[in-house]
Phi, psi and omega in degrees: 000148178292144180206164181219134164244122184270160167235196190265009188269156165061052172216208198245346185290144175276164176299142010268017182260009186294131353229343183260055175283132184242014180258137178265352189259010189252003177105357181284159176296120182303323180295324177292316177302318174302322177287324176294322180292324177295319179299319180295318182296337178294336179270325190247344192090184182305136185244135172263122174259171180224160173270097188279135188229014184058034178260202181232018182261157178226164177234136173260119184240160176230003176204161181266129179230163179286340175285137185255110179301145178275106184187176177237019171199144175239141183228142173213151170248009188260117175301145177087355175261111180272137182247136180237143169239134182254140182212159169210046173148328174297172181267124170277107182253125178245130183242134186221140170221182180293336187232352179219141173227161181211149173237127191228139180260112182239100172256199180296315180294321179297320178296314184295328178264009171060040182297324181295324182287329178293321174294322179297316179303315179293321177298321181288325174299327180278000172102013178294147169269230177298137184246135175246138185246140172238124177252116180281185184299140178205177180287141184272173183291343179272342184255339184273075178287136180221164174297152183302324182294321179292320180296319178299317180298308183294327182293341177295324177260335185222079184303321183289357176287337184301135179208182178218150173283176177294336178274006179067025172269162182299141177209172179235136175253092184289318178302317180297320178289325177292317178302320180297321178296315185293316181294323175300334181270359176087016182276153164270160182204162166221144190223134174295146173261002176286139173257124183294330178289322182277330185260110184292356174292341182245153172289142179216125179288327178292324179286320179207113186303318177268108186203177180270194180224137171281163180227150164244133183229141180214148175208162177275000000 
């Protein structure tokens, strides 16, 4: 299925959102964000965004509207409806089959509440066959430092998420843990090796709290 992963280059937003910011909730000029979104739509067609809240709910849609559903995953069976997930260190997960596609926001909370597996279950209920996963750029396991208690909590459900920084402090490798979940469900996958924290080509909340958002977009 056609898909896009954006980075921060070649658009209109001023610093600290420079320049291809696609989020309306981070303090950027809404008119400029609208122009950036229009630029994106020239590649994908009409794009549906969502109000992401680090939850475990999804919305199945059949048309693009200006209203952004409050959820962390969008699913569609309708050709020509592009689905977007916005991130600035979390994993933009795109799931595709011949008849169903989904865009999923997978951060630490999303991994812990198994939102990806819930979306896969819904895609299969809607008639999808084999599902392929694409993981866009996100923060890597050496850069996502967390308190020891948080690392312990996540490792209860995702042991392979445990990681360490270069300073040997506790960290989490979210992509590795998500891939393990996907493979266990029989999905094929491809995953970016870019770290959003290390690579200035991407927006990163850890690198700079006030910043824009990268997007993953997919459509039938």
